[in-house]
N, C-alpha and C positions, 0 to 999 in steps of 0.2 A: 753562487760561486763565480769568482772573477777569473778571467784568463788574461795573462800578460804576454805580450810579444815584444821582443827586442828587435829593433830594425836599424840597419845601416842604410843610408841613402846617399848616393852620389849622383851628380848630374853632368852631362856632357858639355854644358855651356853655362855662362852666367845666367842667373835666374832671378826674376822678380818674385819674391816670396809672397807678396800681397796678391799677385795674380794667381799664383798656385792656390793660395788659401781661398780666394774668391771662387775658383772653379771647384775646389774640394767642398766648400760649403754648399754650393748648388747641388752637387752629387749627393752629399750626405743628407741634405734636406729631402731630396727626391726619394731616397731610400728609406726614409723614416727612422734613421739612426737616432737612438734616444739621447745620446750624449754628444751632439754635434760640436758644442763649444769645447768640450774636453778633448775630442779628437783633433780639432783645429789647433788647440794650444800645444798638444803633443806633436803635431805635424810641423808647426812653426819652429818648435825647439829642435826637432830632428833635422829640418832643413838648415838651420843655423849652425848646428853642431856636427851634422853628419851622422848622427845616431840618436835614437830615442827609445822610450819605453811606452807602449800603447796598451791601455786597459780595454779588454773586450774586443780587440781587433785580431782576426785570424788571417791566414794567407789569402783566403778567398775574399775577405773584406778589403785587403790591400790591393788585390788584383783588380777588383771593380773600381776602387777609388783611383788608382793610378792609370788605369786604362782611360777613365774619363778625363783626368787631368792631362794626360799626355795627348789625348785627342784634341784638347783645347789649346795645347802648346806644342805643336808638332815639331818645332825646330830643336827641342830639347829631348835628349834621351835620359831616362831615369834608370839607375842601377840600384836594385834593392836586394838586400840580404836580410832574411828574417829568421828568428829562432824563438819558437814558442816554449811553453812550459813542459810539454811532452817531449821525450827524447827524440822521436823521429820527426818532430815538427821543425825541420830545418829546410829552408828553401831559398832559391835565388830567382830573381826576375829582372828582366830588362824590358822597359816600356818605351815605345816610340810610336808616334802617330796613332795612339789609341789602341795599340796592340801589345800583348805580352809576347815577347820574343824569347825563344830558347828557355822555357820554364824548366826548372829543376826542383824536385821535391814539392811539398813535403813527402816524406817517405812513409810507406805503409808498414805499420808495425807487424801486421799479420804475415808479411813476407820474410821476416827475420827468424832465424833459428835460435 
């Protein structure tokens, strides 16, 4: 079964996409992600268009990826909004200097009435 996540990405400053992709590839390779080239292609499109659709990536996956990328490019802040296939899988993250700041969501379905 596949899981898709829609992601909006904004950055605080101009960005060299090749630099981001290089750091992303190093992180994904180290994590043993099975579809590194697919994730990189999705990330490249999302950076160019401000949004993208990622197959097999969850909030936790993005958090690790963008913490690593933002640590390598500390002058840029990344603003990410994600929405997965499950209704409560909505989240916001701001990444700067290798840290996730003010995380919101995803929401726990068991807490809803």
